[in-house]
N, C-alpha and C positions, 0 to 999 in steps of 0.2 A: 381177866388183859387179852387174852388170846382171841376168848368169845367177841371182844368188844374189836379186836384186828381184824376176824373174821369178818364180824358184818358191816365193817367200814370198808373191806375188798370187794365184798358182796354187794355193796350199794353203788359202790362207784362202778364195779365192772357191769353191771345193768344200765348205769344212767348212760356209761359211754358210747360200750359197746352195743348195745340191744337195737337202736333205732337204724345205725347203720345197716346190720346183721338182717333185722327183718324185711328191711326197704331192698334189700340185694338176695335174698336165700330164699325170704316166706310169702308162700303161695297165699297173699290175705287175699285175692280178688277171688280165688276158687273157693276159700274158706271162711268167707266172711265173718258168721258166727265165732267161730272158732279162735279166728283172729282179736274180737272185741273180747271176747272172755279171758286171751292171755294178755293182753294188753291192762284190761284192770288188775288180773293175778301180779306183772311183773309193777305197774305202778305203787300197789297196795302195797309188796311187798319191800320197795324201792322205801317208800317212808316207814314201813314199820321194821324194817334192817336200821335206818337211820337213829330212828328212836332209843330203839332196844342198844344202839352201840353207845349213846348219850348213858341211859340207864347203867349195862355195864361197867362202864369208866365210873360211873358215882360208886355201885355197891361193889365195885373191885380199890377204888384208891382212897374212898374220902374216909375217915375216922370215926366208925360208930354206924356206919352202912354196912360194910363190909362185917363188919363184927355181928350182923343180924345174924349171918350165914356163919356157921362152922368153917365149911368147905369153901366158901371166897378168902376168909380170912388167913386159913393157913395157905391155899393158893399166893396170895400177898405177901407171906410176909418169905418167898422163894424167890421175888423176882426183886429185883435193883430199883426202880421205880415204885415204892409204896404208897401205901395211907399216913404214914410217920414222916414222909417227907413233904418239903413245902413242893415239888414240881407233884408230884404226885398226888398233893392234895388240889392244885391249881387248877389241875388234868381231872379230877374228880368232880368237879368244880363246877370246870367248863361241862362236864360232861352231863350232867342233870340240869345242866341250865340251858343249853341248848335241844334236850329231851322234851323237857316241858315248854318253851318257846314253840318248838316244832306241833305239836300235841294240841298248844292252845290255836296257832297257826291255823290251823285242819280244823280245828273242829269251828273255827270262825268261818275259815274260806265254803265251807263245807252248808252254814246257817247263814251264810249271807247269797253264795250262790242258789240254795234251791228256795231262802227268803224272797228273792228280787223275784225270778222266777215264777213263784207262787202270783206276788204282789201284780204283775204285770199280766200275765194269763187270767186272772183275776178280772182286772180290769177291763180288760178284750173280753169275756166274758158278758160281763155288765153292758159292753157295747153292741154285743152281737146280740142280744136280749132285747135291746130297743131297735136296731136297726136291720136285724136278720129275720128270715120266714123261715122256718122248717118244712122241709118236704119229706112227708111220710115216706111215699113210694120209694125216695132213695137210701132213706135213713140221714139225710143232709142238713146241714141246715147253710141256706143261699142267700148271699151277700149282694147287696146289686151297685156292681159296678162292672163301667166296661173293661180294665185290667184283666184276663185272663188267669187266675189264678185258684191253687186249693191248696189245704191247709189242714194241719190236724191240731186239736186242741188235747187235753186227757180228757176223755170220754164225748168229744164230739168233732166231723169232721166238717168243713166249714167250705163252700166252693162259690163262683163269683160267678153272675150271670155274662161275665164274657166269655168264661172258659164254657160254659151251659151250652154258650152259642155256638160257639168252635170246634166241641169234639164233637166227637160222633160217636154214635150208641158202646161201640166195644172201645174205644176210648175213653170214654167215661167211667169204664167199669175198670180198665187198666187203673188208671188215676185213682181211682175212690180204695181198686183194691192194694195200692201201694200205702194211703193214706192208713187205711185198716189196719196193713201190718206194723206201721209205725205204732200202734196204737196198741194191738195186744202184744208186740213186744218189748213195751212198754221204755220205748227209744228215749223220749226225756227223759229219763231218771239218770238212763246210762249217760245222753248226752251235758247232762246234770253233773252228774259223778265226777267225768273227766275233768271239764270242765273247772271244779273247785278244788280236784288233787292237782290242775295247774298251775291255779292259782295260787297256790301255796306254794310252791319255791317259781316263778315264773321263767326263771331261765336254767332250769333244769333241760336239755333237751328231748330225754325222755318223756317229759310230763307235756313240754307241746306237742312231741309228734304221738301219742300218743289220744290226746284232746282231737289233735286234726285226723290222723285213720279211724278216728272211731266214730267222727260225723261224716265223714265220706263212706266208711262201712256201713253203716246203718243206712245209708241211701240205697245201697248195692245190693244189701237185706230184704229193701221194700219191693227193690226192684225186680227180685228175686221170684217176689211171693206174686206177683203181677204177672210177672212173664209165665210163669208158670199154668196160668190161666187162660192167659186172653194171648200168649206170643211172643214173642223178644219184638218183631215188625211192630206190633200196635200199641208195646210200653212206648220202641223210638218213635212212634210218628206220634204221640200222646204229645210226649217232650219238645219236640220239633214244633208241636201248635202252639202251646203255653211261651215256649220260649221266643220262639219268631214273634209272635204278638206282642211279648212285654214292650221290645222297644217303641214302639209307635204308639203305644193304647196308654203306657202308664205314666202320670203326671210328672214333671218333674219334683224330687226329693217326696213322693208317697209312695208308698207300697201297703198294700191291702193285708197284706201279710204280717204278720206281728212278730219281733225280732226273736217271740220263745215257742214258737211255733216250727213244725219241720214242715216242709214243704215239698210238695214234687217235685221242684225248680230249682229247691235250696241248690248251692253251688259251695259246700266246704272251706274253706282257708286256712 
């Protein structure tokens, strides 16, 4: 019973207090990699604590389950709410039901999120095989489209002819470094994991905050990789070129960047 209470207190504390504390006092922009790791630990530990609390209630209060462990059974004999009372039995059953449902929900969200992303990327890759041409010198796929854009899918960097026309050689290097940092960091998987966890319990502030921050921070990580080689002014200029031209060259309702790709002009919401 004590273990269940401690797990519930931990889960509630992390869910309520972690987002404002991180937003106000944690230097996320100065340590984006560490912050992404911290967010993954917090969100995963929150879900583990929630599931474990339900299981702890079940093994403590449900008759038959507590008897599987002599230590647990002796503990339940010392507390007023035990597996022999109706209140304890109800709490115990609620515990294991909530643990099973939450675990099933998490597994479903993981499968649905990763599966949907994979299908969409596969469909877009098939389109690229028909419409894009490979530039062996740059090591990219070139898509004939007037809107300047550059994005990556697992295994490939895609750039439009509109971007090639507008970017200088140094700016192009910065853009490609940005996208290759996404690929080397496996940021598609990191974002998909954050999205799946948020989808599990969408109204929990911690999970929504973690997904939003993860999307923003992986862009900072990729920017840092480009800045280290080309300098901050070049990266800023490349962003300005792509961002400024999008408003005039992109047809309404059409975006050459697929939803599951990571693009240098991404604006996480």
